[in-house]
C-alpha positions as a LaTeX table, in Angstrom:
\begin{tabular}{lrrr}
\hline
Residue & $x$ (\AA) & $y$ (\AA) & $z$ (\AA) \\
\hline
Met1 & 41.05 & 8.62 & $-4.89$ \\
Val2 & 40.48 & 11.61 & $-2.62$ \\
Ala3 & 36.72 & 11.49 & $-3.35$ \\
Leu4 & 36.67 & 7.77 & $-2.59$ \\
Leu5 & 38.44 & 8.27 & 0.76 \\
Cys6 & 36.06 & 11.10 & 1.73 \\
Ala7 & 33.01 & 8.97 & 0.87 \\
Val8 & 34.23 & 6.07 & 3.02 \\
Ile9 & 35.03 & 8.33 & 5.99 \\
Phe10 & 31.69 & 10.17 & 5.76 \\
Thr11 & 29.65 & 6.94 & 5.55 \\
Ser12 & 31.50 & 5.42 & 8.50 \\
Phe13 & 30.88 & 8.58 & 10.55 \\
Val14 & 27.14 & 8.45 & 9.80 \\
Ala15 & 27.01 & 4.77 & 10.79 \\
Val16 & 28.73 & 5.36 & 14.12 \\
Ser17 & 26.65 & 8.42 & 15.02 \\
Ala18 & 23.38 & 6.67 & 14.04 \\
Glu19 & 24.20 & 3.62 & 16.13 \\
Lys20 & 24.33 & 5.50 & 19.43 \\
Pro21 & 20.63 & 6.38 & 19.87 \\
Thr22 & 19.61 & 2.87 & 18.80 \\
Ala23 & 21.47 & 1.31 & 21.71 \\
Thr24 & 19.68 & 3.46 & 24.29 \\
Lys25 & 16.22 & 3.27 & 22.72 \\
Gln26 & 13.57 & 1.93 & 25.09 \\
Asp27 & 11.68 & $-1.15$ & 24.01 \\
Ala28 & 8.03 & $-0.54$ & 23.05 \\
Ser29 & 6.96 & $-3.28$ & 25.45 \\
Asp30 & 8.45 & $-1.31$ & 28.39 \\
Glu31 & 6.15 & 1.67 & 27.83 \\
Pro32 & 3.57 & 2.16 & 30.65 \\
Glu33 & 0.08 & 0.88 & 29.90 \\
Val34 & $-2.76$ & 3.40 & 29.72 \\
Glu35 & $-5.55$ & 2.61 & 32.19 \\
Leu36 & $-8.80$ & 1.67 & 30.48 \\
His37 & $-12.11$ & 3.39 & 31.09 \\
Arg38 & $-14.13$ & 1.59 & 33.75 \\
Ser39 & $-17.00$ & 0.85 & 31.36 \\
Ile40 & $-14.89$ & $-1.10$ & 28.84 \\
Val41 & $-15.56$ & $-4.83$ & 28.99 \\
Glu42 & $-12.84$ & $-7.36$ & 28.18 \\
Leu43 & $-14.21$ & $-10.10$ & 25.93 \\
Thr44 & $-12.56$ & $-13.54$ & 25.66 \\
Pro45 & $-12.91$ & $-16.54$ & 23.32 \\
Asp46 & $-14.48$ & $-18.60$ & 26.11 \\
Gly47 & $-15.86$ & $-17.98$ & 29.56 \\
Glu48 & $-18.60$ & $-15.58$ & 30.65 \\
Asn49 & $-17.95$ & $-12.52$ & 28.46 \\
Thr50 & $-17.58$ & $-13.85$ & 24.93 \\
Leu51 & $-18.40$ & $-12.62$ & 21.45 \\
Glu52 & $-21.16$ & $-15.20$ & 21.27 \\
Ser53 & $-22.78$ & $-13.89$ & 24.47 \\
Ile54 & $-23.36$ & $-10.38$ & 23.06 \\
Arg55 & $-24.94$ & $-11.25$ & 19.73 \\
His56 & $-28.54$ & $-10.82$ & 21.00 \\
Ser57 & $-27.95$ & $-7.88$ & 23.35 \\
Glu58 & $-30.57$ & $-5.13$ & 23.55 \\
Arg59 & $-27.87$ & $-2.48$ & 23.11 \\
Pro60 & $-25.27$ & $-2.37$ & 20.34 \\
Trp61 & $-21.75$ & $-3.44$ & 21.22 \\
Leu62 & $-18.72$ & $-1.53$ & 19.97 \\
Val63 & $-15.78$ & $-3.94$ & 20.01 \\
Glu64 & $-12.12$ & $-3.13$ & 19.46 \\
Phe65 & $-9.99$ & $-6.03$ & 18.26 \\
Tyr66 & $-6.43$ & $-5.47$ & 19.47 \\
Ala67 & $-3.14$ & $-7.12$ & 20.39 \\
Pro68 & $-1.14$ & $-6.32$ & 23.55 \\
Trp69 & 2.09 & $-5.83$ & 21.54 \\
Cys70 & 0.48 & $-3.59$ & 18.90 \\
Gly71 & 1.92 & $-0.07$ & 19.00 \\
Tyr72 & $-1.03$ & 1.39 & 17.08 \\
Cys73 & $-3.42$ & $-0.17$ & 19.60 \\
Lys74 & $-1.57$ & 1.47 & 22.49 \\
Ser75 & $-1.74$ & 4.83 & 20.75 \\
Phe76 & $-5.45$ & 4.29 & 20.12 \\
Thr77 & $-6.27$ & 3.52 & 23.79 \\
Pro78 & $-6.71$ & 7.19 & 24.87 \\
Val79 & $-9.10$ & 7.73 & 21.96 \\
Tyr80 & $-11.05$ & 4.61 & 22.88 \\
Asn81 & $-11.30$ & 5.79 & 26.50 \\
Val82 & $-12.91$ & 9.02 & 25.30 \\
Val83 & $-15.35$ & 7.03 & 23.17 \\
Ala84 & $-16.22$ & 4.74 & 26.09 \\
Gly85 & $-16.90$ & 7.69 & 28.36 \\
Arg86 & $-19.19$ & 9.37 & 25.84 \\
Leu87 & $-21.09$ & 6.16 & 25.03 \\
Asn88 & $-21.46$ & 5.02 & 28.64 \\
Gly89 & $-25.08$ & 4.03 & 29.27 \\
Lys90 & $-26.04$ & 4.16 & 25.58 \\
Val91 & $-23.76$ & 1.67 & 23.80 \\
Asn92 & $-21.77$ & $-1.16$ & 25.31 \\
Val93 & $-18.03$ & $-0.81$ & 24.70 \\
Ala94 & $-15.62$ & $-3.75$ & 24.77 \\
Arg95 & $-12.17$ & $-4.95$ & 23.75 \\
Tyr96 & $-11.13$ & $-8.33$ & 22.42 \\
Asp97 & $-7.55$ & $-9.59$ & 22.47 \\
Gly98 & $-7.19$ & $-11.21$ & 19.07 \\
Ser99 & $-3.54$ & $-12.24$ & 19.37 \\
Thr100 & $-4.03$ & $-15.75$ & 20.79 \\
Gln101 & $-4.69$ & $-18.76$ & 18.61 \\
Lys102 & $-8.24$ & $-19.23$ & 19.91 \\
Ala103 & $-9.07$ & $-15.55$ & 19.63 \\
His104 & $-7.80$ & $-14.85$ & 16.14 \\
Lys105 & $-9.69$ & $-17.82$ & 14.74 \\
Leu106 & $-12.94$ & $-16.21$ & 15.88 \\
Gly107 & $-11.74$ & $-12.78$ & 14.79 \\
Leu108 & $-11.21$ & $-14.04$ & 11.26 \\
Lys109 & $-14.90$ & $-14.92$ & 11.09 \\
Leu110 & $-15.62$ & $-11.21$ & 11.50 \\
Gly111 & $-13.09$ & $-10.21$ & 8.86 \\
Val112 & $-10.46$ & $-9.02$ & 11.34 \\
Ile113 & $-7.01$ & $-9.21$ & 9.72 \\
Gly114 & $-5.23$ & $-6.36$ & 11.50 \\
Phe115 & $-5.17$ & $-4.32$ & 14.68 \\
Pro116 & $-6.81$ & $-2.22$ & 15.88 \\
Thr117 & $-10.13$ & $-3.00$ & 14.17 \\
Leu118 & $-13.59$ & $-1.84$ & 15.21 \\
Arg119 & $-16.82$ & $-3.77$ & 14.81 \\
Val120 & $-20.36$ & $-3.05$ & 15.98 \\
Ile121 & $-22.30$ & $-6.18$ & 16.95 \\
Tyr122 & $-26.05$ & $-5.78$ & 17.15 \\
Asn123 & $-29.16$ & $-7.82$ & 16.46 \\
Asp124 & $-27.26$ & $-10.91$ & 15.26 \\
Arg125 & $-25.21$ & $-8.92$ & 12.71 \\
Tyr126 & $-21.82$ & $-7.24$ & 12.69 \\
Tyr127 & $-20.99$ & $-3.89$ & 11.10 \\
Thr128 & $-17.60$ & $-2.77$ & 9.81 \\
Phe129 & $-16.24$ & 0.60 & 10.90 \\
Pro130 & $-14.10$ & 2.21 & 8.15 \\
Asp131 & $-10.38$ & 1.95 & 8.91 \\
Ser132 & $-9.73$ & 5.37 & 7.39 \\
Lys133 & $-11.32$ & 7.13 & 10.39 \\
Ser134 & $-9.99$ & 7.08 & 13.96 \\
Asp135 & $-11.27$ & 10.26 & 15.60 \\
Pro136 & $-13.67$ & 9.96 & 18.58 \\
Glu137 & $-16.54$ & 11.86 & 16.94 \\
Ser138 & $-16.67$ & 9.53 & 13.91 \\
Ile139 & $-16.57$ & 6.44 & 16.11 \\
Ile140 & $-19.27$ & 7.73 & 18.47 \\
Lys141 & $-21.54$ & 8.70 & 15.59 \\
Phe142 & $-21.06$ & 5.26 & 14.03 \\
Ala143 & $-21.77$ & 3.39 & 17.28 \\
Glu144 & $-24.86$ & 5.47 & 18.15 \\
Gly145 & $-26.63$ & 4.49 & 14.94 \\
Gly146 & $-24.46$ & 5.38 & 12.01 \\
Phe147 & $-23.79$ & 1.70 & 11.47 \\
Lys148 & $-27.39$ & 1.28 & 10.25 \\
Ala149 & $-26.71$ & 3.32 & 7.12 \\
Lys150 & $-27.09$ & 1.42 & 3.84 \\
Lys151 & $-23.52$ & 2.14 & 2.75 \\
Val152 & $-22.08$ & 0.42 & 5.82 \\
Lys153 & $-20.89$ & $-3.14$ & 5.27 \\
Ser154 & $-22.74$ & $-5.63$ & 7.44 \\
Lys155 & $-23.06$ & $-9.39$ & 7.57 \\
Gln156 & $-24.92$ & $-12.04$ & 9.49 \\
Leu157 & $-22.99$ & $-13.17$ & 12.55 \\
Pro158 & $-21.53$ & $-16.67$ & 12.17 \\
Ser159 & $-21.15$ & $-19.02$ & 15.10 \\
Leu160 & $-18.63$ & $-17.48$ & 17.50 \\
Val161 & $-18.24$ & $-20.49$ & 19.76 \\
Tyr162 & $-14.69$ & $-21.83$ & 19.76 \\
Ser163 & $-14.53$ & $-25.59$ & 19.28 \\
Glu164 & $-11.38$ & $-27.61$ & 19.96 \\
Gly165 & $-12.81$ & $-30.45$ & 17.91 \\
Asp166 & $-13.23$ & $-28.26$ & 14.83 \\
Ser167 & $-9.66$ & $-27.00$ & 15.25 \\
Asp168 & $-8.27$ & $-30.52$ & 15.50 \\
Lys169 & $-10.17$ & $-31.64$ & 12.40 \\
Ser170 & $-8.89$ & $-28.73$ & 10.35 \\
Glu171 & $-5.33$ & $-29.53$ & 11.35 \\
Glu172 & $-5.71$ & $-33.16$ & 10.30 \\
Lys173 & $-6.49$ & $-32.23$ & 6.71 \\
Pro174 & $-3.50$ & $-33.23$ & 4.53 \\
Thr175 & $-4.19$ & $-30.51$ & 1.95 \\
Gly176 & $-5.35$ & $-26.93$ & 2.00 \\
Leu177 & $-4.12$ & $-23.83$ & 3.79 \\
Asn178 & $-4.18$ & $-23.77$ & 7.59 \\
Tyr179 & $-5.44$ & $-20.22$ & 8.09 \\
Ala180 & $-4.92$ & $-20.28$ & 11.85 \\
Gln181 & $-1.27$ & $-21.23$ & 11.51 \\
Ala182 & $-0.72$ & $-18.72$ & 8.69 \\
Phe183 & $-2.29$ & $-15.92$ & 10.71 \\
Asp184 & $-0.24$ & $-16.87$ & 13.77 \\
Thr185 & 2.93 & $-16.65$ & 11.68 \\
Trp186 & 1.85 & $-13.25$ & 10.38 \\
Leu187 & 1.24 & $-12.04$ & 13.94 \\
Lys188 & 4.71 & $-13.09$ & 15.09 \\
Ala189 & 6.36 & $-11.46$ & 12.08 \\
Thr190 & 4.43 & $-8.23$ & 12.67 \\
Lys191 & 5.41 & $-8.24$ & 16.34 \\
Glu192 & 9.08 & $-8.65$ & 15.47 \\
Tyr193 & 8.85 & $-5.78$ & 12.95 \\
Ile194 & 7.21 & $-3.47$ & 15.51 \\
Glu195 & 9.77 & $-4.30$ & 18.19 \\
Lys196 & 12.65 & $-3.94$ & 15.71 \\
Pro197 & 11.46 & $-1.42$ & 13.10 \\
Thr198 & 14.77 & $-1.46$ & 11.19 \\
Leu199 & 15.12 & $-4.65$ & 9.18 \\
Leu200 & 18.82 & $-3.96$ & 8.71 \\
Lys201 & 21.20 & $-2.86$ & 11.42 \\
Arg202 & 22.77 & 0.55 & 11.05 \\
Thr203 & 26.22 & $-0.95$ & 10.51 \\
Glu204 & 24.95 & $-3.31$ & 7.82 \\
Leu205 & 23.25 & $-0.41$ & 6.06 \\
Ala206 & 26.48 & 1.62 & 6.27 \\
Phe207 & 28.41 & $-1.23$ & 4.63 \\
Leu208 & 25.84 & $-1.39$ & 1.83 \\
Val209 & 26.06 & 2.35 & 1.21 \\
Thr210 & 29.86 & 2.25 & 1.36 \\
Gly211 & 29.96 & $-0.64$ & $-1.07$ \\
Phe212 & 27.67 & 1.20 & $-3.48$ \\
Val213 & 29.78 & 4.37 & $-3.32$ \\
Val214 & 33.07 & 2.48 & $-3.68$ \\
Gly215 & 31.71 & 0.39 & $-6.54$ \\
Ser216 & 30.42 & 3.44 & $-8.38$ \\
Leu217 & 33.71 & 5.31 & $-8.00$ \\
Phe218 & 35.72 & 2.26 & $-9.02$ \\
Ala219 & 33.54 & 1.69 & $-12.08$ \\
Gly220 & 33.97 & 5.34 & $-13.06$ \\
Phe221 & 37.72 & 5.14 & $-12.59$ \\
Val222 & 37.96 & 1.99 & $-14.72$ \\
Tyr223 & 35.86 & 3.60 & $-17.45$ \\
Met224 & 38.05 & 6.72 & $-17.54$ \\
Phe225 & 41.25 & 4.62 & $-17.49$ \\
Met226 & 40.10 & 2.42 & $-20.38$ \\
Thr227 & 39.02 & 5.51 & $-22.34$ \\
Phe228 & 42.45 & 7.06 & $-21.77$ \\
Leu229 & 44.22 & 3.87 & $-22.90$ \\
Ser230 & 42.11 & 3.67 & $-26.03$ \\
Leu231 & 43.07 & 7.24 & $-26.90$ \\
Ile232 & 46.83 & 6.88 & $-26.43$ \\
Met233 & 47.01 & 3.46 & $-28.10$ \\
Arg234 & 44.95 & 4.40 & $-31.12$ \\
Pro235 & 47.18 & 4.09 & $-34.27$ \\
Lys236 & 47.94 & 7.40 & $-35.87$ \\
Ser237 & 46.57 & 7.76 & $-39.37$ \\
Ala238 & 49.17 & 8.37 & $-42.14$ \\
Ser239 & 49.20 & 11.94 & $-43.32$ \\
Pro240 & 48.51 & 12.42 & $-47.06$ \\
Pro241 & 51.59 & 13.17 & $-49.20$ \\
Ala242 & 52.21 & 16.84 & $-49.94$ \\
Ser243 & 51.40 & 17.83 & $-53.50$ \\
Lys244 & 54.32 & 19.14 & $-55.60$ \\
Lys245 & 54.00 & 22.61 & $-56.90$ \\
Asp246 & 54.49 & 23.17 & $-60.63$ \\
Asp247 & 57.70 & 24.89 & $-61.56$ \\
\hline
\end{tabular}
């Protein structure tokens, strides 16, 4: 019983002490935005600067697909600024907000399923930068011509013109998976996870730990009690009769 009481008190103390910094933690959305390098172009699904408008450019385009709420994208911005400064005048550098419904539909055509993602668009093809690398030197080397290597994945550019009519037709289909809606749901769920990284509140986690400890101690106590009862209630075996000695 003493061990049980100590476990409950210790778990409650951890829960209370862990709850304090959570209440004063600043939201990720309140962090100051890093200013972009002046040479970085913002691409949009429609308008003047679009993905479709750069497919036949004389210079390669390095494009970062990002989302405004993405914490990894914010951490990557200083690196991308360095890349833009080094590539200025040699390779066009751009960003594309893929979090809107229009934007992510076009991003999916280029195999973009997460943020941040880098693609080089050149000569009517797009080239995939490996996600395992994020240092400026690797990105610069890739954008300056490394994307032409045979081992680099590349595909023919599909049509990157957003069409409301095509979107409406796809939504009218009674069967099949609506990829735009599924991706939008995934984006919202990812945003909620980034803003609230703990799926369970500290107090809820403390209750789970306390319940596990109490249950384990109670189960052990019941086991020892039943073992003790079985020992004291076990019928005593009759002792064999003493043999008589011969006179």
